[in-house]
N, C-alpha and C positions, 0 to 999 in steps of 0.2 A: 692246756689239758690234752691228754692223749687222743681224745676223739676228734680234735680239730684237723688231724692229718690221717685219720683212719677211714678207709672206704671199703675194706674187705673183711667182713666179720662172720662169725660162726657161732651157732648154738646147737648143742646136741641134747634133745629132750631125754631126761632120765626119770620119768614118772614110773618107777618100777617098785613093786611090792617085794616083800622078803619071805613069803610063806614057802617058797621053793628054794632050797639051798643052792641051786644052780644060778639063781638070779643075781646078776652082776659079779658072779664068781670069777669071770674071766676079764674083769676090768683091768686094763694094763695102762698105766700112765705113759709109758714109753710108746706103745702102739698108738694111743690117742694122739700124742704129740706129733708123731710122724705123719699121721693123717692130716693134722692141721698144716704141716709144712707142705704136704702134697697139694692141699687146697689153696695154698698161696694166701692164707689169711693173715691179717695184721692185728686182729683182736678176737679173743675167744671168750664166750660166755659159758661159765662152768657151773654145774649144778651143785649147790650147797644143800639144798632141800627141794622138795617137789610137792605137787598136789597131793601125793600120797601122805605127805607130812613127815616122812622119815628123813633124817639128816644123814649126809654123807661125810660127816665129821663128828668128833666126839661132842656130846651135848649132855648137859644136866637138865635142860629144859625140853624134855621130850624123849625121843628114842632115835638111836642111830641105826641105820640099815645094817642088817646082820652081815652083809658081805664085807663091811669095813671093820668088823671086829677083828682085832689083831693086825689090821692094816690101816690104822687110824690116820697115818700120814700120806696115804695114797693120793688124795686130792691135793694136799699141800705140795707133794712132789710135782704133780702136774702143773700146778699154779706157778711154782718156782721155776720149772723148766721153761714155761712159756715166757715169763717175764725176763728171764736171763737171755732169751733168744729174740727179744724185740717184739714179742706178741703181747699186747695188752690183755689184761684179764679182768673180766666183769663177773662178779658173783651173781648167781641166780637164786632168788627166794620167792616162794609163792605166798601171797597174802590172800586172806579170806577163803581160799580153797586149801583145806588142810584136813585130810581124813583122820590123821592120828589125833589131832586136837578135837575134831568133831566127836570122835568116839570117846575120848577120855574126859572131855569137859562138855557134857551135854547142855549145861546152862549157858554156854557161849554160842550156841547154834543160831543161825538164821532160821526163822520159822515162817511158814506160810500162814494164811489167815485162819487156818484150822489148828494152828499150834503145832504143826508137824514139820520136821526137817526133811530135806529132799534125799539125802543119801539112803540108798537101799529101797527107795520107792519106785514104782513103775512110771516111766515116762510115756509121752504120747507115741513114741516109736516102738513101744512094746518091750523095751529093754529097761533093766534096772539102772537107776542113776548111780554113777560111780563116785560122784564128787560130794564131799562134805563141806558145807559152807558155814563159816563162822562170822559173827557179826562184829564189825569194827567199832560199834557203839558200846561194846562191853568193855568196861575199864580194865578188867583183869586180862582180857585178850590183848589190849593195847600194851599193858605192862609186860606181858609175856613176850610180845613181839620185840620190844626194846631189849629185853634180856637176851633174846636170840641174836639180835644185832651185835650186842656185846660179845657173844661167843664167836660169831663169825669174824669180828674185828680181831679177836685174840688168836684165832686159828691161823690165818694167813693174811699177808698184805695183798690187797687187790687194788686195781686202778679205778674200779667203779663197781656199783651195785645196780642190778636190775630187779625190780619188784613187779611180779606178774599179778594179773587179775584184780586191778584196783577198781572194781565195779560191783554193782548189785546184780547178781544173777536172777533174783526174783524180789518182789516186794517183801520186805522183812516186817513181821508182826511180832517179833520177840518182845519180852517185857521192857527191855532197855529202849528199843525204838518207840514202842507205844508210849512209854512214860515221857520220853524226850519230845515226841511230837505234840503230846498234850500240853506239856509245859511251855513249849515255844509257840504254839498256835492256838491252843484251847480246843483242838479237834481230836477226835479219834482217827487213826489211820483208816482211810477208806478201804473197802473190800471190793472184790470182783475186778472187772476190767476197767481200764481208764475211761472216764467220761469227762467232757470239758466243763468242769465245775471248779469253783474257787478252792475247795478242799483238795481236789486232785492236783490242781496246779501248784498249790502250796506244798503238797507232799513231794512232787517232783523236784521242786526247788530245794527242799530239805535233803533229799537224797544227794543232790549235788553238793550242798554245803557240808554235809556230814562226811561224805567220802573225801572231799578236798581237804577237810580238816585233818582226817586220819592220815592221808597221804603226805601232807605237809609235815605232820609230826614225824613220820618215818624218815622223810628227807632230812629234816633238821637234825634228828638224832644221829642218823648215819654220818652226816658231815661232821658232827661233833666227835664221834668216836673213831672215824676213819678219815683223818685229815687228808685233804687233797684228792679224795675219791669223788668221782662223778656219781650222780644218781639219775636213773631212768626208770619210769614206770610205764607199763604197757598201756598206751593210749589208743589202741586199735579201735575201740568203740567210739572214739571221737570222730573217726572218719567213716563211721557206719550210721545208718539212719535211725538206730535205736534211740528212743526218747526217755527210757526209764532205767538207764544204767548208771546214772549219776555222773556222767562226764561233764567237764566244765573247763573254762580257761584257767580258773584258779588251780585246778588239778594239774593242767598242763604246765603251768608256771612252776610247779614243784619239781619239774624235770630239767636237767641240764640240756637235754635235746629230746626232740619228739621222735617216737618210734612205736611200732606195733606190728603184729602179724596179721596179714590180710590174705584172703583166699578167693578174691573176686576175679573179674576179667582184666585184661590188659588196660582197658579204658578206665576202669575203676582204680587200677594201679596208678595210672597217670594222674588222675584227680587227687588221689591220696598224697602223691609226691608234692603236688602244688600246695595242698593244704598243710602238710607237715613243714614245707619250706616256709610258709607264711607264719606258722605258729611256733616253730621251734625257738627256744631261748638262745641256743648257739647252733651254728652250722658245723658240719652237715647234719641234716636230719637222718634218720635210719629207717629204711624200708625192709621189713622182714618177709621172707617168702619160704615156703616149704619146698624141699627138694622132691618130696613125694607128690604124686598126682592122683586124684585131685587134692589130696591132703594127707595128713599123717596116718589116717585110718587105713590107707593102703601102703603098708609098711615097706614092701619090697618093690613098689612101682615107682621108678625114678623118672623125673622129667628128662626129656631129650636135651641134648646139648644146645640145639637151636632155641628151645623154649627157655632154658636157663639163660642163654646168651641174650635173648630179647628182654627178659625181665631185668637182668643186671644192667644192661645198657640203657634201658628206659629210665631206671633210677639215676644212672650216670648222667643222662641227658638233662635231668632236672637237678643235677649237682648234689645228689644225695649219696649216702653210704648204704651198701647192701649187707644185710645179715641173712645168711641162708640157714635154715633150720633142718637139722637131721634128727633122727631118733635112734637111740642106742638099741641094739638087740637086747632082749631080756637077759641074756647071759653076760652082757657087758662088752660085746665086740662091735666093730664098725666095718662097713663094707668099703674096702680100699678103692674100689672102682668109682664110687660116688665122689670121693675126694679128688681123684684124678680128673673127673669130668668137671667138677667145680674149679679145679686148679687151671684147667685150660681156659675157662671163661675169665677167671680173675686175672690170669696172666695177660689177657687181651685188655681188660678194663684198666689195669693199673697204669698203662701207658698214657691214659688220658687224665689222670688225676691232677697233674699240675695245671691243667687248663680249667679246672672247676672253680672259676672265680667270677666276680661281677654280680650284677643284679638283673632280674628278669626283664625282658622286653614284653610288654603286655598291652593289648588294646582293650580287652574286656575283663573287668573284674567280676567274678561270680561270687555273690554274697552267700556266705554259709554261716548259719547261726546256731548257737547252742540252745536257744530258747524258742525256736520255731519248729520243733521236731514232732510234736504230738498232733495226731489227726483231729480235725474239727469238721463240723458241718456234714458229716457222712462221706467226706471225700478221702480217697486213698492218698492223694498227693500231699506232700509236706515239703518244706524247704530242703530238708536233708535228703529227700528222695529226688527232688528236681535238680539240685545242683550238680550231682555227678552226670545226670542225663544231659544237662546243658553243656557240661564240659565235653562230653563225647561229640556233641554237635559242633562245638568249636574246633575240635581236633579234625573232624571230617571235612569241615569247611576251611581249614587251615587259618583260623583266626587266632592270633596269639592271645593267651588268656592267663589269668592268675586267680587265686582264691583269696577273698578278703572277708572280713567279718566285723562285728561291732567292736571287738577288742584287739584286732590284729589286721595286718596287711596295709598296704599303701594305696588308699583309694585314689589319691590325686594323680598317681602315675598311670592310671587307666583313663582312656577316652570315654568309656561307658561303664557303668556299673549295672549289672542285671541281678535283680533281687526277686527271687521266687517266694511267694507265700510267707512273707515275713510277718511276724506277730508283734504286737505292741510289747510283749514280754521281752523283746530285744532291748528295750530301754534306751541306753546310750547308743546302741547300734542304730536305732531310728533317728536319733539326733545327729548322728554322724552322717547318715545318708542325706538328711535335709541340709546339713551344712555343706556337704560336697556339692549338691545342686546349687545352693544359694551362691556359692563362690565361683560358679561357672561350669560345674560338672554336668554330665548327661546321665540320666537314670531311666532304666526300664524296670517297672515293678508289676507284679501280677497278683491276682486274687484281692480279697478285701479284708484281710485279717488285721491289718494295721489301720485302725481308725485315725491315728495321728497322721500318717502319711496321706490318707484321703482328705482329711480335714485341712491340712496345710496346703497340699498341692492342688486338690480338686475343689476345695472350698466347701466340702460337705462331708459329714460322717454319718449320714442317714443311709444305713445299710441294712437290707434284709436279705433273705436267701431265696433264690429262684426255686419254684416247685418242680422243676424238671431236672433230671439227672443228666440229660444231654441237651445242649442248646446249639445255636448256630451263630456265626459271626458274619454279618452282612456289611460291606463297605458303604460309606457315604461318598459323596462327590469329592470331599476333601482328602480321601485316602489315596487317590491316584492308583498306582499299581501295587499298593501294599499287600493286597490279598490275592494277587495274581489273577487267575481265571475265575475266582469265586465272585459271585455277585448277589444281588438281593433275592433273585429267584433260586439260585443254587449257591447258598452260602457255605462257609467253612464249618464243618461239625466239630465240636469239642465236648468231651465228656466232663462230668462233674456238676455238682450243685453250685452254680456260679453266684457271686454276689450281685444283688440288684441295688445300684447306687442312684439315689434321687437327689436333685437339687444341685447338680454340678454347675459351679459359677466361674471356674477358671479352666480354660483350655478349649480345644476344638474336638468335637466328636468325630473320629475317623471311622467308626463302625458301631453298629447297634446289634441288639439281640434279635434273632428269629427263634421262636419257640416251636416245639412240636404241636400238633393239634390237641393233644391231651397231656395232662400232668403225669408225672411218673407213677403216682399212687392211684391213678384212676384205672378202673378195669376196662373201660372202652378204649379203643385205639383206632388209628387210621389205617395202618399197615401192620399185619401181624408179625412180620419179621423185624421191623424197624420203627423208628419214630421220625419220619421225614419232616422237614420244616413246613409249618402251616400258618403260623401267626407272626406277622411282622410287628415289631414294637419300636418304640423310641428310646428304650433303655440303653444307656451307653455301654458299649463293649470294649472300645478302645478310645482313649482320650489322649491328645497331645497338648502340652502346654509349657509355659515358662514359669520359673520361680527364681527370683533374684537375677543373677547373671547366667543361670543355667536353664536347662530344659528337661522335660521328662515325657515318657510315654507310659500310660497305665493300661493294662489289659485286665478285664474282669476274669477272663479265662486263663488257663495255664497251659499254653501250647508246648512248653518245654517238657511236660510230662508224657505227652503222646509220642509215639515212635515213628510214625510215617514221615516220609520225606517232605510232604507239604508243610508240615509244621517247622521243619528245619529251614525251609526256604522263607517262611514267614519271619522266623527269628532273625535270619540273616538280613532280610529287608528292613526289619525294625532297627537293627544296629546300623545298617547303611544309611537309613534315613537320618540318623543323628550324627553320623561321622562323615557323610559324603561318599562312603563306600570304599575308601582307600585304607588299606591296612598295612601294618608294619612289614608283613610278609605276604608275598603272593607266590604261588607255586602250582604246577600242574602235577605234583606228586599224587599218588593214589590216596584215597581217603584214610587208609590204615597206616600211613606214614605221617608221624607228627614232627613238625618243625618247632624246636625249642631254642630260643635265643637268649643269651645273656650279654649285657654290655659291661665292659671293664675298661674305663678310661677311653682311649682312642681305638680300642679293639672290640670286636663283636665275636662271641663264641657261639656258633650256630650248629646245632645237632639235628640230624635226621634220624629218627628212631622208628622202627617198624613195630606196630602194636599187634602182636600175634600170640595166640594160645595154642597154635598148631604144633604138632610133633616136628614137622619140617617147615621152615619158613619158606613161603612162596617166592619165586623170582620176581624182582622189581625191575622194570625197564628204566633207562635213563630218564631223568626229569630235570626241570629248570626250577631255580629258586631265585626270587628277587627280594631284596631286603632294603628297607629305608635306612640310611646312615646319615650321620652328621660329619661332613667334611669330605675331602677327596680321598678315594681309596687308593692305597699304595700297592696292596697285595692281597690276594686270597690264597690261603694256605690250607691244603688238605692235611689234617692231623692224623696221627701223631708225628709223622715224618717231616711235617712242615714243607710239603712239596707245593710249589707254586702252580696254580691252575689258571686257565684263561678266564677272563671276566670282562664285562662291559659296565660302564657307568653312564647313566643318564640323569642329570640333575642330582637328586638326593637318593637315587636308587641304584644299587649294584646288583648285577645278575650273573649267574654262573650255572653250569650244568653239574649234576651229580651223576657220575658214571660208575658202573660196576658196583652198584649198591647191594650190600647184603646185611640186613638187620640194622646196621648202625654206621654212621659216618659223622665226623665232626670237622668243622671248618673254622678257621680264624680269619676274620676280615680286618685288615689293618688300615686305619685312616690317619690322616694328618690334619 
C-alpha cells in the first residue's frame, strides 16, 4: 500500500462556509499543487467535505459549496495532478460533525440530557458553539453516510480515505441512543456528571461499542466501493486522557494505520508516537501536527523552522510518518512561505527514511489502558493521565521505554512493566499482566483499583479507602535506600486518597503509611498551612513479592502522577531494584534529549532527538552514549552520510560521542 513508504504528508483544513461569495473563490488547483511540491510531501489529504457539511464536489446527498458551482472538477483536477506526479491522495470526510446535516435533519442530532443540540448554544467560553453533531446511532444518518461514500468513490480515484471526528463530543440522549441503551442494558442513560456506578460504567462501554460499530461499517463499505484504498480514522482521543469519547482498540483496528492530530508538549508527542507505534495495524503510524502555534485558531502564526524540525524529527526518531496541518485562507489561497519552511524540514527528514526499520529497544513497558480512564475515589489521577507523565520521567532519565496495553504491545520484550491505576475493567489486560509475571516478568503497579491483581499477587482484596487526601510513605528496614533520605519521622508525602489494603499474605512490606494528625474532612488540624505526618501505621504502602517465576512491587500511592524530582528518583530506584540498575542505554545527554533505538538484525539504529517547544532550539554540548549490543561492533556510522566515527567496546557495551548536535542525529551501529 502507498502508506508503507510515505513519511511526508500534508492536510489543508477547508472548513469554510459559503455565505460570502469570496469564500474559496480563489481556490486554484495548480497553485495548491505547486505548494505541495514546495513542501516536499509524498501524500496529500484533500477535503471532499468538512465540518461545515458542504461538499467540494457535486452531490445529490446534501449541498455543494457555492465556490465549486461551475467548477465541479476543480478538486478532481487537483487529485489527478497529485497522483500523476507521485503524490498519494487521501480524501477527507467529517463524520458526526456536519452542520449542514444538523440543520436539515434535526431528528439526526445528538442531544444533551435536556433534549437540546449543541450548535448555536453558548459554551463555557462565552462563545456560540459552531459545530453541529449528528448521532451515528441513527439508521438514516448511517445510510446517508454510505451514499456519500458512493458519491466520493464515483467522483475521483483516491489512494485512501480519512474520516475525522469518530468520537462522542458529549453524552448523547437522543431517542435512538436512549432506546438502544434501554434495550441492551435495561437502564436509562444516566444524567449529570460521571460517577463510579454500574450504570455509568455500562454507558461508557456502550459508547465504545456503538462508535466502533459505526466506524467499522464505514471502513468496510469504503473498502468495498473503493478497492485498494486505505482507511484511516482520527484516533487522537485514544492518546488523550478522555474517558467518555468512545475510543477503543476495536475502533483502532478499523484503521489501516494509527494517526491523529495532537496539540500537546514535545513530551506528550513522544508518548503518542510510542502508543501509535504499538497500536497501529500497519507501519508507519502517522503523527499530525499543526503548522500554526499554538494551534489553528492563530491562523497567521506559523511555528519556527526549529520547532517544526524538532517535531518532524521526533516522529522520525520513533519511525513514524509526519502529517502537517495547514488551514486554507477563507478566499482559497495558501501562504507559499509556509510550504517553503516545511519543505526545508522535509528535505532534511527524507534522507533518513531508508533507515526507519527494525523493532524498538525497550527496558520499561508503560501500560496504557482503554478501560482505566475514568476517575474514582475522588482522585484526579488515572492510568491515562499517569502514563504520559511516567513516559516523560523515562525520557529525562534516559530509560528506553515503550507503550503496551491489554490488547497491544510486546510485554515480554520489556524487562519491567509499569502499570499505573489499572482497573479490573481491563479484563484480559489484567490476565496478561499476571501471565507476564508468572512466566518470569517484573511488574510495578500502583493504586488499588484492580482487586484481581491485589488478590493474586498480595493474597488479599480487602481494600478500603484512606480518610486522608494526603498521606506519607515511611520505609521499613527491608527497603534499604529505596526512599532515599526519607525516613519514619520525615516520610515521603504523596497526594490522593490511597487504598488501605489489609491481610497481605504474599510479599515483604517495604514501606508503610504515615497519616496526618487529622482526616481530610475534619475541621480541626495540626498546622494551618499543611497536614504534616503525625500518625504512624502498619498499613502497607509498598510491597515487594514473587509470583511464579517473576516478581512485583506494588505501591498504594501513585508517585508517577506527582511532578517533583523526588518522585522521579523513587521510580528509577524501583525499576533499578528489579533490574539491577543497568539499562540498554546510558548517556550523559541533557534531560531534554531522548535516545530512541531500534534493532534490525545485526544493526542498531539509534536516534538522538531534542524535545523542545521553543522558537529556537538551544545549543547542546557534546555528550556520550553507551548502548548494549549483541556481538562485536564493526562500525558506528553517523547517518545519513554513513560517516564512520570513533567508538569503544567493553564486553556487550559500545560507547561513542555525539558531537555538533542540533535537534537530531541518527547513528547506525553494525555488529557481527
